N, CA and C atoms as a LAMMPS dump frame, in Angstrom:
ITEM: TIMESTEP
0
ITEM: NUMBER OF ATOMS
630
ITEM: BOX BOUNDS ff ff ff
-5.0000000000000000e+02 5.0000000000000000e+02
-5.0000000000000000e+02 5.0000000000000000e+02
-5.0000000000000000e+02 5.0000000000000000e+02
ITEM: ATOMS id mol type element x y z
1 1 1 N 0.841 -1.128 0.057
2 1 2 C -0.05 0.048 -0.054
3 1 3 C 0.891 1.201 -0.004
4 2 1 N 2.043 1.193 0.749
5 2 2 C 2.854 2.281 0.837
6 2 3 C 3.533 2.515 -0.513
7 3 1 N 3.778 1.626 -1.3
8 3 2 C 4.363 1.748 -2.497
9 3 3 C 3.24 2.412 -3.561
10 4 1 N 2.069 1.928 -3.416
11 4 2 C 1.019 2.5 -4.308
12 4 3 C 0.897 4.032 -3.956
13 5 1 N 0.881 4.397 -2.659
14 5 2 C 0.688 5.72 -2.326
15 5 3 C 1.766 6.642 -2.855
16 6 1 N 3.052 6.104 -2.628
17 6 2 C 4.156 6.995 -3.239
18 6 3 C 4.132 7.152 -4.765
19 7 1 N 3.611 6.064 -5.48
20 7 2 C 3.514 6.166 -6.95
21 7 3 C 2.396 7.135 -7.269
22 8 1 N 1.331 7.069 -6.5
23 8 2 C 0.163 8.044 -6.761
24 8 3 C 0.704 9.495 -6.568
25 9 1 N 1.489 9.727 -5.533
26 9 2 C 2.058 11.17 -5.219
27 9 3 C 2.858 11.508 -6.454
28 10 1 N 3.806 10.484 -6.867
29 10 2 C 4.695 10.873 -7.989
30 10 3 C 4.044 11.191 -9.231
31 11 1 N 2.992 10.507 -9.563
32 11 2 C 2.205 10.818 -10.74
33 11 3 C 1.499 12.143 -10.534
34 12 1 N 0.899 12.376 -9.412
35 12 2 C 0.193 13.676 -9.227
36 12 3 C 1.158 14.777 -9.304
37 13 1 N 2.394 14.769 -8.891
38 13 2 C 3.494 15.65 -9.013
39 13 3 C 3.818 16.018 -10.382
40 14 1 N 4.09 14.886 -11.186
41 14 2 C 4.485 14.943 -12.489
42 14 3 C 3.328 15.674 -13.357
43 15 1 N 2.024 15.418 -13.033
44 15 2 C 1.004 15.978 -13.742
45 15 3 C 0.973 17.495 -13.669
46 16 1 N 1.482 17.985 -12.575
47 16 2 C 1.505 19.416 -12.358
48 16 3 C 2.863 19.992 -12.827
49 17 1 N 3.936 19.36 -12.664
50 17 2 C 5.361 19.881 -12.875
51 17 3 C 5.637 19.884 -14.35
52 18 1 N 5.139 18.817 -15.207
53 18 2 C 5.464 18.761 -16.57
54 18 3 C 4.751 19.983 -17.466
55 19 1 N 3.547 20.127 -17.291
56 19 2 C 2.829 21.261 -17.883
57 19 3 C 3.489 22.508 -17.571
58 20 1 N 3.898 22.747 -16.217
59 20 2 C 4.523 24.064 -15.82
60 20 3 C 5.954 24.205 -16.523
61 21 1 N 6.61 23.136 -16.737
62 21 2 C 7.931 23.117 -17.34
63 21 3 C 7.708 23.568 -18.847
64 22 1 N 6.671 23.003 -19.42
65 22 2 C 6.36 23.256 -20.908
66 22 3 C 6.061 24.717 -20.999
67 23 1 N 5.175 25.196 -20.12
68 23 2 C 4.856 26.624 -20.166
69 23 3 C 6.065 27.521 -20.027
70 24 1 N 7.014 27.089 -19.203
71 24 2 C 8.247 27.93 -18.971
72 24 3 C 9.047 27.992 -20.272
73 25 1 N 9.214 26.851 -20.816
74 25 2 C 9.976 26.713 -22.166
75 25 3 C 9.317 27.516 -23.274
76 26 1 N 7.882 27.564 -23.357
77 26 2 C 7.3 28.34 -24.443
78 26 3 C 7.446 29.801 -24.091
79 27 1 N 7.379 30.157 -22.835
80 27 2 C 7.464 31.65 -22.538
81 27 3 C 8.934 32.152 -22.789
82 28 1 N 9.88 31.195 -22.541
83 28 2 C 11.242 31.661 -22.865
84 28 3 C 11.434 31.821 -24.394
85 29 1 N 10.785 30.995 -25.245
86 29 2 C 10.838 31.091 -26.744
87 29 3 C 10.243 32.392 -27.175
88 30 1 N 8.951 32.545 -26.506
89 30 2 C 8.38 33.804 -26.948
90 30 3 C 9.041 35.036 -26.592
91 31 1 N 9.757 35.071 -25.356
92 31 2 C 10.523 36.157 -25.077
93 31 3 C 11.726 36.555 -25.882
94 32 1 N 12.358 35.291 -26.337
95 32 2 C 13.519 35.45 -27.302
96 32 3 C 13.003 35.994 -28.704
97 33 1 N 11.905 35.52 -29.075
98 33 2 C 11.512 35.807 -30.445
99 33 3 C 11.066 37.513 -30.426
100 34 1 N 10.49 37.966 -29.223
101 34 2 C 10.2 39.265 -29.011
102 34 3 C 11.449 40.25 -29.09
103 35 1 N 12.613 39.65 -28.582
104 35 2 C 13.739 40.33 -28.658
105 35 3 C 14.292 40.669 -29.942
106 36 1 N 13.84 40.06 -30.947
107 36 2 C 14.453 40.363 -32.299
108 36 3 C 13.455 41.435 -32.978
109 37 1 N 13.962 42.435 -33.611
110 37 2 C 12.993 43.376 -34.297
111 37 3 C 12.472 42.625 -35.496
112 38 1 N 11.193 42.912 -35.939
113 38 2 C 10.492 42.169 -37.069
114 38 3 C 11.309 42.485 -38.264
115 39 1 N 11.848 43.586 -38.5
116 39 2 C 12.431 43.838 -39.841
117 39 3 C 13.838 43.037 -40.135
118 40 1 N 14.338 42.328 -39.011
119 40 2 C 15.45 41.534 -39.233
120 40 3 C 15.134 40.135 -39.427
121 41 1 N 13.827 39.736 -39.596
122 41 2 C 13.582 38.295 -39.698
123 41 3 C 13.861 37.83 -40.882
124 42 1 N 13.724 38.628 -42.034
125 42 2 C 14.049 38.207 -43.368
126 42 3 C 14.877 39.162 -44.096
127 43 1 N 16.148 39.383 -43.627
128 43 2 C 16.923 40.487 -44.18
129 43 3 C 17.163 40.217 -45.725
130 44 1 N 17.401 39.088 -46.096
131 44 2 C 17.776 38.804 -47.55
132 44 3 C 16.685 39.084 -48.365
133 45 1 N 15.368 38.61 -47.938
134 45 2 C 14.235 38.986 -48.603
135 45 3 C 14.004 40.333 -48.947
136 46 1 N 14.182 41.038 -47.786
137 46 2 C 13.995 42.541 -48.004
138 46 3 C 14.977 43.169 -48.853
139 47 1 N 16.129 42.757 -48.923
140 47 2 C 17.186 43.222 -49.935
141 47 3 C 16.812 42.957 -51.353
142 48 1 N 16.321 41.758 -51.583
143 48 2 C 15.865 41.336 -52.969
144 48 3 C 14.738 42.225 -53.399
145 49 1 N 13.741 42.43 -52.626
146 49 2 C 12.617 43.224 -52.985
147 49 3 C 13.005 44.654 -53.351
148 50 1 N 13.828 45.147 -52.42
149 50 2 C 14.277 46.453 -52.769
150 50 3 C 15.119 46.685 -54.097
151 51 1 N 15.881 45.632 -54.28
152 51 2 C 16.638 45.498 -55.556
153 51 3 C 15.819 45.34 -56.787
154 52 1 N 14.673 44.649 -56.764
155 52 2 C 13.815 44.364 -57.863
156 52 3 C 12.966 45.6 -58.026
157 53 1 N 12.564 46.276 -57.076
158 53 2 C 11.774 47.508 -57.17
159 53 3 C 12.633 48.603 -57.857
160 54 1 N 13.94 48.703 -57.534
161 54 2 C 14.795 49.666 -58.008
162 54 3 C 15.319 49.273 -59.444
163 55 1 N 15.543 48.009 -59.688
164 55 2 C 16.16 47.647 -60.925
165 55 3 C 15.386 46.422 -61.423
166 56 1 N 14.247 46.477 -61.927
167 56 2 C 13.413 45.281 -62.406
168 56 3 C 14.203 44.482 -63.534
169 57 1 N 13.928 43.077 -63.449
170 57 2 C 14.577 42.248 -64.328
171 57 3 C 13.715 40.929 -64.622
172 58 1 N 14.214 40.298 -65.576
173 58 2 C 13.573 38.821 -65.919
174 58 3 C 14.728 37.994 -65.825
175 59 1 N 14.41 36.8 -65.337
176 59 2 C 15.355 35.604 -65.046
177 59 3 C 15.126 34.595 -66.27
178 60 1 N 16.161 34.211 -66.951
179 60 2 C 16.015 33.154 -67.996
180 60 3 C 14.965 33.532 -69.144
181 61 1 N 14.97 34.772 -69.673
182 61 2 C 13.958 35.058 -70.563
183 61 3 C 14.371 34.283 -71.934
184 62 1 N 13.311 34.016 -72.701
185 62 2 C 13.415 33.406 -74.059
186 62 3 C 12.625 34.179 -75.077
187 63 1 N 13.154 34.449 -76.251
188 63 2 C 12.375 34.938 -77.34
189 63 3 C 12.519 34.219 -78.55
190 64 1 N 11.55 33.877 -79.316
191 64 2 C 11.658 33.218 -80.558
192 64 3 C 10.778 33.931 -81.694
193 65 1 N 11.255 33.79 -82.955
194 65 2 C 10.74 34.365 -84.169
195 65 3 C 11.173 33.86 -85.45
196 66 1 N 10.854 34.451 -86.374
197 66 2 C 11.133 33.884 -87.797
198 66 3 C 11.532 35.171 -88.699
199 67 1 N 12.637 34.998 -89.366
200 67 2 C 13.123 36.239 -90.208
201 67 3 C 12.497 36.229 -91.551
202 68 1 N 12.625 37.159 -92.351
203 68 2 C 12.109 37.211 -93.691
204 68 3 C 12.563 36.094 -94.626
205 69 1 N 13.828 35.548 -94.376
206 69 2 C 14.485 34.573 -95.115
207 69 3 C 13.819 33.142 -94.546
208 70 1 N 13.063 33.025 -93.529
209 70 2 C 12.564 31.893 -93.033
210 70 3 C 13.418 31.21 -91.996
211 71 1 N 14.384 31.857 -91.503
212 71 2 C 15.13 31.304 -90.352
213 71 3 C 14.505 31.388 -89.052
214 72 1 N 14.497 30.539 -88.134
215 72 2 C 13.946 30.579 -86.83
216 72 3 C 15.065 31.243 -85.889
217 73 1 N 14.649 32.31 -85.305
218 73 2 C 15.53 32.988 -84.269
219 73 3 C 15.119 32.671 -82.917
220 74 1 N 16.09 32.132 -82.081
221 74 2 C 15.812 31.717 -80.578
222 74 3 C 16.937 32.724 -79.823
223 75 1 N 16.448 33.51 -79.079
224 75 2 C 17.143 34.3 -78.131
225 75 3 C 16.92 33.955 -76.667
226 76 1 N 17.985 33.739 -75.859
227 76 2 C 17.809 33.503 -74.507
228 76 3 C 18.937 34.097 -73.807
229 77 1 N 18.711 34.294 -72.373
230 77 2 C 19.814 35.004 -71.713
231 77 3 C 19.614 34.557 -70.128
232 78 1 N 20.692 34.83 -69.506
233 78 2 C 20.611 34.517 -68.012
234 78 3 C 19.727 35.542 -67.262
235 79 1 N 19.844 36.883 -67.607
236 79 2 C 19.037 37.866 -67.001
237 79 3 C 18.864 38.848 -68.028
238 80 1 N 17.557 39.551 -68.028
239 80 2 C 17.294 40.705 -68.949
240 80 3 C 16.744 41.742 -68.1
241 81 1 N 17.236 43.086 -68.536
242 81 2 C 16.795 44.269 -68.02
243 81 3 C 15.882 45.114 -68.946
244 82 1 N 14.797 45.692 -68.639
245 82 2 C 13.936 46.443 -69.564
246 82 3 C 14.676 47.759 -69.9
247 83 1 N 14.353 48.13 -71.162
248 83 2 C 14.931 49.519 -71.542
249 83 3 C 14.076 50.542 -71.124
250 84 1 N 14.546 51.815 -71.544
251 84 2 C 13.757 53.004 -71.339
252 84 3 C 13.324 53.687 -72.569
253 85 1 N 12.044 53.468 -73.107
254 85 2 C 11.64 53.911 -74.244
255 85 3 C 11.696 55.452 -74.367
256 86 1 N 11.555 56.113 -73.289
257 86 2 C 11.608 57.63 -73.402
258 86 3 C 12.842 58.181 -73.677
259 87 1 N 13.966 57.324 -73.425
260 87 2 C 15.188 57.84 -73.898
261 87 3 C 15.871 57.04 -75.045
262 88 1 N 15.001 56.315 -75.694
263 88 2 C 15.462 55.324 -76.643
264 88 3 C 16.511 54.282 -76.418
265 89 1 N 16.554 53.999 -75.166
266 89 2 C 17.507 52.971 -74.716
267 89 3 C 16.762 51.557 -74.809
268 90 1 N 17.482 50.511 -75.401
269 90 2 C 16.909 49.204 -75.608
270 90 3 C 17.045 48.454 -74.306
271 91 1 N 16.431 47.221 -74.327
272 91 2 C 16.772 46.25 -73.332
273 91 3 C 18.09 45.711 -73.281
274 92 1 N 18.635 45.299 -72.011
275 92 2 C 19.84 44.767 -71.95
276 92 3 C 19.868 43.351 -71.529
277 93 1 N 20.711 42.343 -71.905
278 93 2 C 20.642 41.167 -71.409
279 93 3 C 22.099 40.671 -71.001
280 94 1 N 22.173 39.825 -69.966
281 94 2 C 23.389 39.261 -69.462
282 94 3 C 23.562 37.861 -69.926
283 95 1 N 24.823 37.39 -70.326
284 95 2 C 25.085 36.089 -70.728
285 95 3 C 24.007 35.537 -71.954
286 96 1 N 23.84 36.345 -73.032
287 96 2 C 22.869 35.908 -74.073
288 96 3 C 23.39 34.787 -74.965
289 97 1 N 22.389 34.114 -75.499
290 97 2 C 22.682 33.078 -76.554
291 97 3 C 21.705 33.313 -77.674
292 98 1 N 22.254 33.485 -78.885
293 98 2 C 21.4 33.626 -80.04
294 98 3 C 21.566 32.448 -81.021
295 99 1 N 20.467 31.839 -81.333
296 99 2 C 20.522 30.612 -82.199
297 99 3 C 19.656 31.098 -83.538
298 100 1 N 20.355 30.84 -84.662
299 100 2 C 19.719 31.064 -86.088
300 100 3 C 19.605 29.809 -86.664
301 101 1 N 18.463 29.198 -86.727
302 101 2 C 18.173 27.877 -87.357
303 101 3 C 17.534 27.998 -88.735
304 102 1 N 18.38 27.508 -89.771
305 102 2 C 17.745 27.566 -91.11
306 102 3 C 16.824 26.592 -91.286
307 103 1 N 16.065 26.729 -92.555
308 103 2 C 14.912 25.889 -92.948
309 103 3 C 15.385 24.421 -93.146
310 104 1 N 16.68 24.207 -93.429
311 104 2 C 17.109 22.863 -93.497
312 104 3 C 17.631 22.19 -92.264
313 105 1 N 17.563 22.977 -91.215
314 105 2 C 17.954 22.557 -89.869
315 105 3 C 19.303 22.938 -89.467
316 106 1 N 20.169 23.467 -90.351
317 106 2 C 21.457 24.061 -89.928
318 106 3 C 21.244 25.131 -88.869
319 107 1 N 22.32 25.251 -88.094
320 107 2 C 22.242 26.294 -86.987
321 107 3 C 23.561 26.971 -86.704
322 108 1 N 23.43 28.244 -86.439
323 108 2 C 24.569 29.032 -86.209
324 108 3 C 24.246 29.671 -84.791
325 109 1 N 25.239 29.593 -83.874
326 109 2 C 25.061 30.008 -82.554
327 109 3 C 26.116 31.246 -82.16
328 110 1 N 25.457 32.14 -81.429
329 110 2 C 26.328 33.273 -80.936
330 110 3 C 26.284 33.412 -79.428
331 111 1 N 27.263 33.293 -78.749
332 111 2 C 27.28 33.593 -77.235
333 111 3 C 28.192 34.817 -77.015
334 112 1 N 27.848 35.554 -75.948
335 112 2 C 28.52 36.805 -75.509
336 112 3 C 28.317 37.037 -74.156
337 113 1 N 29.005 38.006 -73.685
338 113 2 C 28.842 38.399 -72.193
339 113 3 C 27.606 39.317 -71.842
340 114 1 N 27.266 40.223 -72.966
341 114 2 C 26.09 41.181 -72.81
342 114 3 C 25.592 41.385 -74.189
343 115 1 N 24.3 41.684 -74.19
344 115 2 C 23.686 42.144 -75.314
345 115 3 C 22.686 43.345 -75.147
346 116 1 N 22.562 44.201 -76.127
347 116 2 C 21.606 45.239 -76.074
348 116 3 C 20.71 45.292 -77.388
349 117 1 N 19.536 45.687 -77.189
350 117 2 C 18.656 45.791 -78.349
351 117 3 C 18.642 47.206 -78.889
352 118 1 N 18.814 47.623 -80.055
353 118 2 C 18.774 48.892 -80.649
354 118 3 C 17.339 48.89 -81.441
355 119 1 N 16.357 49.376 -80.737
356 119 2 C 15.066 49.308 -81.42
357 119 3 C 14.923 50.174 -82.654
358 120 1 N 15.661 51.398 -82.697
359 120 2 C 15.634 52.219 -83.847
360 120 3 C 16.248 51.524 -85.072
361 121 1 N 17.35 50.783 -84.951
362 121 2 C 18.016 50.206 -86.16
363 121 3 C 17.602 48.757 -86.314
364 122 1 N 16.716 48.194 -85.403
365 122 2 C 16.208 46.863 -85.413
366 122 3 C 17.39 45.94 -85.307
367 123 1 N 18.372 46.025 -84.478
368 123 2 C 19.628 45.328 -84.135
369 123 3 C 19.701 44.887 -82.839
370 124 1 N 20.346 43.654 -82.822
371 124 2 C 20.68 42.978 -81.543
372 124 3 C 22.313 43.182 -81.384
373 125 1 N 22.792 43.89 -80.544
374 125 2 C 24.29 44.239 -80.451
375 125 3 C 24.85 43.314 -79.341
376 126 1 N 25.662 42.382 -79.754
377 126 2 C 26.246 41.494 -78.669
378 126 3 C 27.764 41.848 -78.39
379 127 1 N 28.163 42.016 -77.095
380 127 2 C 29.507 42.598 -76.925
381 127 3 C 30.204 41.536 -75.769
382 128 1 N 31.488 41.801 -75.728
383 128 2 C 32.222 41.252 -74.587
384 128 3 C 32.587 39.742 -74.939
385 129 1 N 33.654 39.482 -75.56
386 129 2 C 34.147 38.111 -75.899
387 129 3 C 32.992 37.373 -76.579
388 130 1 N 32.577 37.832 -77.822
389 130 2 C 31.53 37.189 -78.579
390 130 3 C 32.093 36.095 -79.301
391 131 1 N 31.413 34.835 -79.256
392 131 2 C 31.841 33.654 -79.864
393 131 3 C 30.743 33.209 -80.859
394 132 1 N 31.095 33.043 -82.194
395 132 2 C 30.111 32.63 -83.234
396 132 3 C 30.572 31.209 -83.689
397 133 1 N 29.583 30.267 -83.733
398 133 2 C 29.702 28.887 -84.159
399 133 3 C 28.89 28.917 -85.481
400 134 1 N 29.443 28.847 -86.613
401 134 2 C 28.555 28.806 -87.822
402 134 3 C 28.214 27.388 -88.23
403 135 1 N 27.254 27.19 -89.071
404 135 2 C 26.833 25.844 -89.526
405 135 3 C 27.93 25.208 -90.396
406 136 1 N 28.684 26.089 -91.018
407 136 2 C 29.706 25.475 -91.914
408 136 3 C 31.113 25.119 -91.058
409 137 1 N 31.175 25.286 -89.758
410 137 2 C 32.257 24.868 -89.047
411 137 3 C 33.307 25.861 -88.709
412 138 1 N 32.954 27.146 -88.922
413 138 2 C 33.715 28.273 -88.405
414 138 3 C 33.578 28.805 -87.059
415 139 1 N 34.461 28.957 -86.294
416 139 2 C 34.504 29.473 -84.968
417 139 3 C 35.178 30.822 -84.951
418 140 1 N 34.28 31.816 -84.749
419 140 2 C 34.718 33.182 -84.841
420 140 3 C 34.689 33.872 -83.473
421 141 1 N 35.611 34.608 -83.14
422 141 2 C 35.733 35.531 -81.854
423 141 3 C 35.909 36.98 -82.404
424 142 1 N 35.06 37.678 -81.636
425 142 2 C 35.24 39.208 -81.808
426 142 3 C 34.688 39.833 -80.593
427 143 1 N 34.973 41.118 -80.504
428 143 2 C 34.487 41.895 -79.433
429 143 3 C 33.108 42.399 -79.591
430 144 1 N 32.476 42.403 -80.801
431 144 2 C 31.214 43.118 -81.066
432 144 3 C 30.638 42.387 -82.363
433 145 1 N 29.454 41.859 -82.043
434 145 2 C 28.673 41.312 -83.382
435 145 3 C 27.26 41.951 -83.388
436 146 1 N 26.825 42.328 -84.495
437 146 2 C 25.431 42.895 -84.775
438 146 3 C 24.564 41.967 -85.389
439 147 1 N 23.502 41.439 -84.887
440 147 2 C 22.546 40.736 -85.628
441 147 3 C 21.258 41.504 -85.951
442 148 1 N 20.614 41.325 -87.158
443 148 2 C 19.524 41.851 -87.44
444 148 3 C 18.409 41.097 -86.783
445 149 1 N 17.247 41.986 -86.333
446 149 2 C 16.126 41.222 -85.695
447 149 3 C 15.127 40.871 -86.523
448 150 1 N 15.152 41.312 -87.877
449 150 2 C 14.087 40.833 -88.83
450 150 3 C 14.673 40.188 -90.075
451 151 1 N 15.989 40.154 -90.167
452 151 2 C 16.51 39.507 -91.481
453 151 3 C 17.688 38.504 -90.994
454 152 1 N 18.06 37.562 -91.776
455 152 2 C 19.074 36.632 -91.547
456 152 3 C 20.265 37.143 -91.926
457 153 1 N 20.955 37.974 -91.067
458 153 2 C 22.132 38.679 -91.305
459 153 3 C 22.771 39.023 -89.976
460 154 1 N 24.108 38.862 -89.876
461 154 2 C 25.034 39.288 -88.818
462 154 3 C 26.357 39.687 -89.336
463 155 1 N 26.953 40.622 -88.494
464 155 2 C 28.327 41.218 -89.018
465 155 3 C 28.993 41.635 -87.74
466 156 1 N 30.278 41.743 -87.864
467 156 2 C 31.124 42.296 -86.959
468 156 3 C 31.926 43.622 -87.636
469 157 1 N 31.813 44.83 -86.949
470 157 2 C 32.295 46.031 -87.562
471 157 3 C 33.773 46.027 -87.084
472 158 1 N 34.213 45.183 -86.349
473 158 2 C 35.604 45.256 -85.836
474 158 3 C 36.534 43.956 -86.12
475 159 1 N 37.792 43.937 -85.581
476 159 2 C 38.638 42.853 -85.857
477 159 3 C 38.007 41.503 -85.365
478 160 1 N 38.296 40.484 -86.133
479 160 2 C 37.87 39.125 -85.787
480 160 3 C 39.093 38.071 -85.957
481 161 1 N 38.961 37.088 -85.259
482 161 2 C 39.857 35.891 -85.63
483 161 3 C 38.939 34.652 -85.699
484 162 1 N 39.232 33.685 -86.509
485 162 2 C 38.427 32.502 -86.804
486 162 3 C 39.301 31.384 -87.154
487 163 1 N 38.614 30.278 -86.683
488 163 2 C 39.206 28.954 -87.03
489 163 3 C 38.251 28.109 -87.917
490 164 1 N 38.691 27.859 -89.165
491 164 2 C 37.772 27.237 -89.99
492 164 3 C 38.361 25.862 -90.763
493 165 1 N 37.714 25.392 -91.681
494 165 2 C 38.239 24.295 -92.292
495 165 3 C 39.685 24.415 -93.045
496 166 1 N 39.709 25.622 -93.549
497 166 2 C 41.009 25.843 -94.264
498 166 3 C 42.216 26.363 -93.283
499 167 1 N 41.905 26.717 -92.09
500 167 2 C 43.023 27.232 -91.168
501 167 3 C 42.515 28.439 -90.256
502 168 1 N 43.507 29.237 -89.916
503 168 2 C 43.254 30.284 -89.045
504 168 3 C 43.057 31.582 -89.892
505 169 1 N 42.069 32.343 -89.577
506 169 2 C 41.812 33.636 -90.29
507 169 3 C 41.87 34.727 -89.334
508 170 1 N 42.383 35.821 -89.873
509 170 2 C 42.357 37.222 -89.225
510 170 3 C 41.887 38.204 -90.139
511 171 1 N 40.987 38.985 -89.682
512 171 2 C 40.295 40.002 -90.627
513 171 3 C 39.766 41.197 -89.981
514 172 1 N 39.526 42.242 -90.671
515 172 2 C 38.915 43.31 -90.152
516 172 3 C 37.498 43.265 -89.715
517 173 1 N 36.76 42.441 -90.176
518 173 2 C 35.39 42.11 -89.834
519 173 3 C 34.773 40.96 -90.748
520 174 1 N 33.466 40.649 -90.536
521 174 2 C 32.917 39.517 -91.327
522 174 3 C 31.386 39.9 -91.539
523 175 1 N 30.765 39.352 -92.519
524 175 2 C 29.353 39.377 -92.73
525 175 3 C 28.871 37.998 -92.966
526 176 1 N 27.808 37.639 -92.278
527 176 2 C 27.183 36.377 -92.51
528 176 3 C 25.689 36.482 -93.03
529 177 1 N 25.344 36.068 -94.193
530 177 2 C 23.918 36.184 -94.672
531 177 3 C 23.46 34.791 -95.214
532 178 1 N 22.25 34.693 -95.719
533 178 2 C 21.743 33.434 -96.273
534 178 3 C 21.86 33.524 -97.876
535 179 1 N 22.227 32.374 -98.29
536 179 2 C 22.498 32.313 -99.768
537 179 3 C 21.105 31.924 -100.439
538 180 1 N 21.087 31.649 -101.736
539 180 2 C 19.937 31.44 -102.505
540 180 3 C 19.476 29.882 -102.263
541 181 1 N 20.411 29.041 -101.929
542 181 2 C 20.038 27.622 -101.828
543 181 3 C 19.579 27.397 -100.301
544 182 1 N 18.548 26.497 -100.119
545 182 2 C 18.038 26.352 -98.796
546 182 3 C 19.293 25.822 -97.826
547 183 1 N 19.348 26.657 -96.707
548 183 2 C 20.346 26.368 -95.629
549 183 3 C 21.633 26.889 -95.885
550 184 1 N 21.806 27.462 -97.152
551 184 2 C 23.294 27.854 -97.413
552 184 3 C 23.583 29.247 -96.71
553 185 1 N 24.803 29.334 -96.122
554 185 2 C 25.335 30.48 -95.512
555 185 3 C 26.381 31.004 -96.419
556 186 1 N 26.428 32.365 -96.278
557 186 2 C 27.354 33.111 -97.149
558 186 3 C 28.18 33.881 -96.178
559 187 1 N 29.527 33.437 -95.911
560 187 2 C 30.359 34.026 -94.87
561 187 3 C 31.484 34.686 -95.632
562 188 1 N 31.582 36.029 -95.344
563 188 2 C 32.492 36.987 -96.072
564 188 3 C 33.318 37.692 -94.975
565 189 1 N 34.708 37.33 -95.075
566 189 2 C 35.657 38.229 -94.239
567 189 3 C 36.17 39.319 -94.993
568 190 1 N 36.394 40.442 -94.314
569 190 2 C 36.884 41.671 -95.019
570 190 3 C 37.808 42.366 -94.187
571 191 1 N 38.518 43.383 -94.845
572 191 2 C 39.37 44.323 -94.106
573 191 3 C 40.647 43.657 -93.835
574 192 1 N 41.424 43.391 -94.883
575 192 2 C 42.807 42.952 -94.657
576 192 3 C 42.8 41.511 -94.125
577 193 1 N 42.25 40.651 -94.928
578 193 2 C 42.19 39.169 -94.582
579 193 3 C 43.426 38.517 -94.392
580 194 1 N 43.798 37.801 -93.562
581 194 2 C 44.995 36.981 -93.538
582 194 3 C 44.606 35.519 -93.207
583 195 1 N 45.121 34.656 -94.002
584 195 2 C 44.784 33.197 -93.972
585 195 3 C 46.02 32.34 -93.647
586 196 1 N 46.119 31.713 -92.545
587 196 2 C 47.132 30.788 -92.196
588 196 3 C 46.609 29.322 -92.59
589 197 1 N 47.013 28.927 -93.84
590 197 2 C 46.524 27.722 -94.41
591 197 3 C 46.966 26.468 -93.676
592 198 1 N 45.937 25.633 -93.548
593 198 2 C 46.345 24.318 -92.78
594 198 3 C 46.675 23.269 -94.002
595 199 1 N 47.879 22.72 -94.113
596 199 2 C 48.104 21.811 -95.084
597 199 3 C 47.125 20.626 -95.046
598 200 1 N 46.625 20.359 -96.224
599 200 2 C 45.692 19.189 -96.421
600 200 3 C 44.309 19.686 -96.371
601 201 1 N 44.069 20.964 -95.998
602 201 2 C 42.69 21.396 -95.926
603 201 3 C 42.173 21.709 -97.316
604 202 1 N 40.978 21.714 -97.676
605 202 2 C 40.516 22.142 -98.996
606 202 3 C 40.626 23.598 -99.199
607 203 1 N 41.016 23.974 -100.352
608 203 2 C 41.184 25.377 -100.637
609 203 3 C 39.88 26.096 -100.898
610 204 1 N 39.737 27.37 -100.507
611 204 2 C 38.445 28.048 -100.606
612 204 3 C 38.103 28.134 -102.151
613 205 1 N 36.861 28.145 -102.336
614 205 2 C 36.389 28.227 -103.728
615 205 3 C 36.628 29.629 -104.258
616 206 1 N 37.113 29.875 -105.564
617 206 2 C 37.265 31.136 -106.06
618 206 3 C 35.96 32.021 -106.146
619 207 1 N 36.037 33.236 -105.966
620 207 2 C 34.856 34.099 -106.03
621 207 3 C 34.524 34.278 -107.573
622 208 1 N 33.125 34.212 -107.829
623 208 2 C 32.881 34.464 -109.187
624 208 3 C 33.003 35.661 -109.853
625 209 1 N 33.445 35.556 -111.034
626 209 2 C 33.942 36.788 -111.7
627 209 3 C 32.764 37.708 -112.018
628 210 1 N 32.905 39.087 -111.755
629 210 2 C 31.787 40.028 -112.005
630 210 3 C 31.315 40.032 -113.497
């Protein structure tokens, strides 16, 4: 009987002590939470919101269209920032990729560090270590490449270097357009062209006489 009485007293004590301990712990948690100012609860979220309000942007945007010559144009980027129409400033994109896919499935790719849209001239201007991979196997490096937004045409107004089937090429610029045959590319280097011919490579076809 004595053991039963001690057990009953212990159970009764725990019934009171445990809820009180739980309340004490909850009170401590609430006191600690009230000690932090509300604005510090999500500091990173607040910074992101302020940044987005001050400098709106799009993440991983993609644009697609078709040129007059029938090429599919696919433009994507890591981030894009809207332009300011009132000042004539076009949109800006970071880490852009331009794909020009011909009707026959041939593809030319252009990668750069940054791109801007010139709405007045209907041009996409890619800058900063621009790399062009043509469907004919040419790899071209330039500091600036301009691509038309409505035509199958791109060009570099400055110095370029290229690796192609014939060897290494250095030139003052290049122009890439579509030929008459389906999927045909017409790549023209200009401005003091220098070719370091690779032995065994096919010689370039002669230009047609005027």
